[in-house]
LOGUTOR-713267 format. One record per residue: residue number from 1; residue in one letter; chain; x, y, z of N, C-alpha, C in turn. Coordinates in steps of 0.1 Angstrom, whole numbers. Each point is the difference from the previous one (the first is absolute). Example, Ala and Ser with C-alpha at 12.3 -4.5 7.8 and 13.67 -1.06 7.14 Angstrom:
BEGIN
[1; A; A; [132; -57; 78]; [-9; 12; 0]; [9; 12; 0]] [2; S; A; [-4; 11; -7]; [9; 11; 0]; [-8; 11; 8]] 
//
This chain:
BEGIN
[1; M; A; [8; -12; 0]; [-8; 12; 0]; [9; 12; 0]] [2; K; A; [-4; 10; -8]; [8; 12; -1]; [-2; 8; 13]] [3; P; A; [10; 7; 4]; [-1; 8; 13]; [-10; 11; -1]] [4; Q; A; [-3; 6; -12]; [-10; 10; 0]; [-14; -6; 2]] [5; R; A; [-3; -11; -6]; [-12; -7; 1]; [-3; -4; 15]] [6; F; A; [11; -5; 6]; [-1; -4; 14]; [-3; 12; 9]] [7; A; A; [6; 11; -3]; [-3; 12; 8]; [-14; 5; -2]] [8; V; A; [-5; 0; -12]; [-14; 4; -3]; [-10; -10; 7]] [9; L; A; [3; -13; -1]; [-9; -10; 6]; [0; 2; 16]] [10; A; A; [12; 3; 5]; [1; 1; 15]; [-8; 13; 4]] [11; A; A; [1; 11; -8]; [-6; 12; 4]; [-16; -2; -1]] [12; V; A; [-4; -6; -11]; [-15; -2; -1]; [-5; -9; 11]] [13; S; A; [7; -11; 3]; [-4; -9; 11]; [0; 7; 13]] [14; A; A; [9; 9; 3]; [1; 8; 12]; [-12; 9; 1]] [15; L; A; [-3; 6; -11]; [-12; 9; 0]; [-13; -7; 2]] [16; M; A; [-1; -11; -6]; [-13; -8; 2]; [-1; -5; 14]] [17; A; A; [11; -4; 5]; [0; -6; 14]; [-3; 12; 10]] [18; G; A; [5; 11; -3]; [-3; 12; 9]; [-14; 4; -1]] [19; C; A; [-6; -1; -11]; [-15; 4; -2]; [-9; -10; 7]] [20; A; A; [4; -13; -1]; [-8; -10; 6]; [1; 0; 15]] [21; S; A; [11; 4; 6]; [1; -1; 14]; [-5; 12; 8]] [22; L; A; [-3; 11; -6]; [-5; 12; 7]; [-15; -1; 3]] [23; P; A; [-4; -1; 12]; [-14; -2; 3]; [-7; 14; -2]] [24; Q; A; [-11; 0; -6]; [-8; 12; -2]; [-8; 3; 12]] [25; T; A; [2; 12; 6]; [-7; 4; 11]; [-14; 6; -5]] [26; P; A; [-10; -5; 6]; [-13; 6; -5]; [-2; 15; 4]] [27; V; A; [-5; 7; -9]; [-2; 14; 2]; [-14; 2; 6]] [28; T; A; [-1; 5; 12]; [-13; 2; 6]; [-4; 14; -1]] [29; E; A; [-11; 3; -6]; [-5; 13; -2]; [-8; 4; 13]] [30; Q; A; [3; 12; 5]; [-8; 5; 11]; [-13; 6; -6]] [31; P; A; [-11; -4; 7]; [-13; 6; -5]; [1; 15; 3]] [32; P; A; [-7; 8; -9]; [0; 14; 2]; [-6; 4; 13]] [33; A; A; [5; 11; 6]; [-6; 5; 12]; [-15; 4; -3]] [34; P; A; [-8; -3; 10]; [-14; 4; -2]; [-1; 16; -1]] [35; P; A; [-9; 5; -8]; [-1; 14; 0]; [-5; 6; 13]] [36; P; A; [4; 12; 3]; [-4; 6; 13]; [-16; 1; 0]] [37; R; A; [-5; -2; 13]; [-14; 1; 1]; [-5; 14; -2]] [38; D; A; [-11; 2; -7]; [-7; 12; -2]; [-10; 2; 11]] [39; L; A; [4; 5; 11]; [-9; 0; 12]; [-12; 9; -3]] [40; I; A; [1; 10; -7]; [-11; 9; -3]; [-10; -7; -8]] [41; A; A; [4; -7; -10]; [-10; -8; -9]; [-6; -11; 9]] [42; E; A; [7; -6; 9]; [-6; -10; 9]; [-10; 6; 9]] [43; L; A; [3; 12; 5]; [-10; 7; 8]; [-13; 2; -7]] [44; Y; A; [1; 5; -12]; [-12; 4; -7]; [-8; -13; -4]] [45; A; A; [7; -11; -3]; [-7; -13; -3]; [-7; -5; 13]] [46; M; A; [5; 3; 12]; [-6; -4; 12]; [-13; 7; 3]] [47; V; A; [-2; 12; -4]; [-11; 9; 4]; [-12; 1; -9]] [48; E; A; [0; -8; -11]; [-11; 1; -9]; [-13; -5; 7]] [49; A; A; [-11; 8; -1]; [-13; -4; 5]; [-10; 7; -7]] [50; T; A; [-13; -4; 2]; [-11; 6; -8]; [-8; 11; 8]] [51; D; A; [4; 3; 12]; [-8; 9; 7]; [2; 14; -6]] [52; Q; A; [-10; 9; 2]; [0; 12; -7]; [3; 12; 10]] [53; I; A; [4; -3; 12]; [3; 11; 9]; [13; 6; -3]] [54; V; A; [1; 12; -4]; [12; 7; -3]; [-1; 14; 7]] [55; V; A; [9; 2; 9]; [0; 13; 7]; [12; 8; -6]] [56; E; A; [-3; 11; -6]; [10; 9; -6]; [0; 13; 7]] [57; P; A; [12; 5; 3]; [1; 14; 6]; [-5; 10; -10]] [58; L; A; [-4; 11; 5]; [-4; 11; -9]; [12; 4; -9]] [59; P; A; [-2; 4; -13]; [11; 4; -8]; [8; 11; 6]] [60; D; A; [13; -2; -1]; [9; 10; 6]; [11; 3; -11]] [61; A; A; [-2; 11; -6]; [9; 4; -11]; [14; 0; 3]] [62; E; A; [3; 4; 13]; [15; 1; 4]; [7; -14; -1]] [63; V; A; [-8; -10; 4]; [7; -13; 0]; [-3; -9; -12]] [64; E; A; [-11; 3; -7]; [-4; -9; -11]; [11; -2; -10]] [65; D; A; [8; 10; -4]; [11; -1; -10]; [11; -9; 6]] [66; L; A; [3; 1; 13]; [10; -8; 6]; [-5; -15; 1]] [67; K; A; [-13; -2; 2]; [-5; -13; 1]; [0; -7; -14]] [68; I; A; [-4; 8; -10]; [1; -5; -14]; [14; -4; -4]] [69; E; A; [10; 9; 4]; [14; -3; -3]; [4; -12; 7]] [70; A; A; [-3; -2; 12]; [3; -12; 8]; [-6; -12; -6]] [71; T; A; [-12; 0; -4]; [-7; -11; -5]; [7; -4; -13]] [72; S; A; [3; 9; -9]; [7; -3; -12]; [14; -6; 3]] [73; A; A; [7; 6; 9]; [13; -6; 4]; [-1; -14; 5]] [74; I; A; [-11; -3; 8]; [-2; -13; 5]; [-2; -10; -12]] [75; A; A; [-8; 4; -9]; [-3; -8; -12]; [13; -4; -7]] [76; L; A; [9; 10; -1]; [13; -2; -7]; [10; -7; 10]] [77; R; A; [-4; -2; 12]; [9; -6; 11]; [12; 9; 2]] [78; D; A; [-2; 13; -2]; [10; 10; 4]; [-4; 4; 15]] [79; L; A; [3; -8; 9]; [-5; 1; 14]; [7; 11; 7]] [80; E; A; [12; 4; -3]; [7; 11; 7]; [-7; 13; -3]] [81; R; A; [-4; 2; -13]; [-7; 12; -4]; [-14; 0; 6]] [82; A; A; [-7; -11; 0]; [-13; -1; 6]; [1; 4; 15]] [83; A; A; [10; -5; 7]; [1; 3; 14]; [2; 15; 3]] [84; R; A; [8; 6; -9]; [3; 15; 1]; [-14; 7; -2]] [85; S; A; [-7; -3; -10]; [-13; 7; -3]; [-10; -2; 12]] [86; L; A; [0; -12; 5]; [-10; -3; 11]; [4; 7; 13]] [87; M; A; [13; 1; 2]; [5; 7; 12]; [-4; 15; -1]] [88; Q; A; [2; 6; -12]; [-4; 14; -2]; [-15; 1; 3]] [89; A; A; [-8; -9; -6]; [-15; 1; 2]; [-3; -2; 15]] [90; L; A; [6; -9; 7]; [-2; -1; 14]; [4; 11; 9]] [91; E; A; [10; 8; -5]; [4; 12; 7]; [-12; 10; -1]] [92; L; A; [-7; 0; -12]; [-11; 10; -2]; [-12; -5; 8]] [93; R; A; [-3; -13; 0]; [-12; -6; 6]; [4; -12; 8]] [94; P; A; [6; 2; 12]; [4; -11; 8]; [-13; -8; 4]] [95; G; A; [1; -13; 1]; [-10; -8; 5]; [-11; -4; -10]] [96; R; A; [2; 4; -12]; [-10; -4; -11]; [1; -14; -3]] [97; P; A; [-10; -8; 2]; [1; -15; -1]; [5; -5; -13]] [98; D; A; [-5; 5; -11]; [3; -5; -13]; [15; 3; -3]] [99; L; A; [5; 11; 5]; [15; 3; -2]; [8; -9; 8]] [100; L; A; [-4; -2; 13]; [7; -9; 9]; [1; -14; -6]] [101; Q; A; [-11; -5; -5]; [0; -13; -6]; [9; -1; -12]] [102; L; A; [0; 10; -9]; [9; -1; -11]; [14; 0; 4]] [103; R; A; [3; 8; 11]; [14; 0; 5]; [3; -13; 6]] [104; A; A; [-9; -7; 6]; [2; -14; 5]; [4; -9; -11]] [105; E; A; [-8; 1; -11]; [3; -9; -11]; [13; 3; -7]] [106; V; A; [4; 12; 0]; [14; 3; -5]; [11; -5; 9]] [107; A; A; [-2; 1; 13]; [9; -5; 9]; [1; -16; -1]] [108; L; A; [-11; -6; -2]; [-1; -14; -2]; [8; -4; -12]] [109; G; A; [-2; 7; -11]; [8; -2; -12]; [15; 2; 1]] [110; L; A; [4; 8; 9]; [14; 3; 3]; [5; -9; 11]] [111; Q; A; [-8; -10; 4]; [4; -9; 11]; [2; 6; 13]] [112; L; A; [-6; 12; 3]; [1; 7; 12]; [-12; -5; 9]] [113; L; A; [1; -12; 5]; [-12; -7; 6]; [-5; 7; 12]] [114; D; A; [8; 5; 9]; [-5; 7; 12]; [-7; 12; -4]] [115; E; A; [6; 8; -9]; [-6; 12; -5]; [-13; -2; -7]] [116; A; A; [-1; -11; -8]; [-12; -3; -7]; [-11; -3; 10]] [117; E; A; [3; -8; 10]; [-11; -3; 10]; [-4; 12; 8]] [118; T; A; [10; 9; 3]; [-4; 12; 8]; [-9; 9; -8]] [119; F; A; [3; 2; -13]; [-9; 8; -8]; [-13; -6; -2]] [120; A; A; [-1; -13; -2]; [-13; -7; -2]; [-8; 1; 12]] [121; I; A; [6; -1; 12]; [-8; 1; 12]; [-5; 14; 2]] [122; A; A; [8; 10; -3]; [-4; 14; 1]; [-12; 2; -10]] [123; S; A; [1; -5; -12]; [-11; 2; -9]; [-13; -7; 5]] [124; Y; A; [1; -12; 5]; [-11; -7; 5]; [-7; 8; 12]] [125; E; A; [8; 5; 9]; [-5; 7; 11]; [-7; 13; -4]] [126; S; A; [5; 7; -10]; [-7; 12; -4]; [-10; -2; -12]] [127; G; A; [-1; -12; -5]; [-8; -3; -11]; [-14; -5; 3]] [128; P; A; [-7; -5; -10]; [-14; -4; 2]; [-3; -13; 7]] [129; K; A; [10; -9; 0]; [-1; -13; 6]; [-9; -9; -7]] [130; L; A; [-4; 3; -12]; [-8; -8; -9]; [5; 2; -14]] [131; G; A; [-3; -10; -9]; [3; 2; -14]; [14; -2; -4]] [132; P; A; [3; 4; -13]; [13; -3; -6]; [12; 5; 8]] [133; L; A; [-1; 12; 5]; [11; 6; 7]; [3; -8; 12]] [134; C; A; [-10; -4; 8]; [2; -9; 11]; [7; -13; -3]] [135; R; A; [-5; -6; -11]; [7; -13; -4]; [14; 3; -4]] [136; R; A; [3; 11; -7]; [14; 3; -4]; [8; 2; 13]] [137; N; A; [-5; 6; 10]; [7; 2; 12]; [5; -13; 6]] [138; W; A; [-10; -9; 2]; [3; -13; 6]; [8; -9; -9]] [139; A; A; [-1; 1; -13]; [8; -8; -9]; [15; 5; 1]] [140; A; A; [2; 13; 1]; [14; 5; 2]; [6; -5; 13]] [141; I; A; [-8; 0; 10]; [4; -4; 14]; [3; -15; -1]] [142; Q; A; [-9; -8; -6]; [2; -14; -2]; [13; -3; -7]] [143; L; A; [3; 6; -11]; [12; -3; -8]; [13; 4; 8]] [144; A; A; [-1; 11; 7]; [12; 4; 7]; [3; -10; 11]] [145; R; A; [-11; -4; 7]; [2; -10; 11]; [5; -14; -6]] [146; E; A; [-5; -4; -11]; [4; -13; -6]; [15; 1; -4]] [147; L; A; [4; 11; -6]; [14; 1; -4]; [10; 1; 11]] [148; R; A; [-5; 5; 12]; [8; 0; 12]; [0; -14; 7]] [149; G; A; [-8; -9; -5]; [-1; -14; 5]; [-9; -1; 12]] [150; N; A; [-9; 9; 1]; [-10; 0; 11]; [-13; -5; -5]] [151; Q; A; [-2; -13; -3]; [-12; -5; -6]; [-12; 1; 8]] [152; E; A; [1; -2; 13]; [-11; 1; 9]; [-7; 14; -1]] [153; S; A; [9; 11; 1]; [-5; 13; -1]; [-6; 3; -14]] [154; A; A; [6; -6; -10]; [-5; 2; -14]; [-14; -6; -1]] [155; D; A; [-2; -12; 6]; [-13; -6; 0]; [-11; 9; 7]] [156; V; A; [4; 7; 11]; [-9; 9; 6]; [-3; 11; -10]] [157; A; A; [10; 6; -7]; [-3; 10; -10]; [-9; -5; -11]] [158; R; A; [2; -12; -4]; [-9; -6; -10]; [-14; 0; 5]] [159; G; A; [-2; -4; 12]; [-14; 0; 6]; [-6; 14; 1]] [160; Q; A; [8; 9; 3]; [-5; 14; 1]; [-4; 5; -14]] [161; A; A; [7; -4; -10]; [-4; 4; -14]; [-13; -5; -4]] [162; L; A; [-4; -12; 5]; [-13; -5; -3]; [-11; 8; 6]] [163; R; A; [2; 7; 11]; [-10; 9; 6]; [-2; 13; -7]] [164; C; A; [8; 3; -10]; [0; 12; -7]; [-11; 0; -11]] [165; T; A; [-4; -12; -4]; [-11; -1; -10]; [-13; 0; 6]] [166; S; A; [-8; 10; -4]; [-14; 1; 5]; [-9; -8; -7]] [167; E; A; [-10; -5; 7]; [-11; -8; -6]; [-11; 10; -4]] [168; P; A; [-6; -3; -12]; [-11; 9; -4]; [-11; -2; 10]] [169; P; A; [-9; 10; 1]; [-11; -1; 9]; [-10; -11; -5]] [170; V; A; [-7; -6; 10]; [-10; -10; -4]; [-12; 7; -4]] [171; R; A; [-5; -3; -12]; [-12; 6; -5]; [-11; -10; -1]] [172; M; A; [-11; 4; 6]; [-12; -10; 0]; [-11; 5; -9]] 
//
């Protein structure tokens, strides 16, 4: 056998032996991280009901623009801008339940759970205690408590939300 052929055969054999002896490590793909929870959307899904009691404050030109701006910012999930608009509105009209609840929802979206619960409780205390606003109050409180791991208190809030729906009068 010629020395060149022998060298080529030895090189090819070594390459093939090397390929066969390397174990293939399986590539494990990590599942994608779940998307962050949209707590504001969850809150609104929790409060759907058919009762018709809606208590609205009298129109207030000074805060209406700020409320519209905040609502638009919430829809776009620009929660920092929404928080600024709502804080300006609350400086003008402190204690207004609809503004306090919107502020609670923004805090919830920002994962500021203690703040969300505080604003929702303040809204409930100054609000109508019936209807959609009441249910939003307790839904925000429930979500904040659940996220903090306090399931027992979250269940109490869920029960309170059920009391917010009024039954129509019995007609005979």
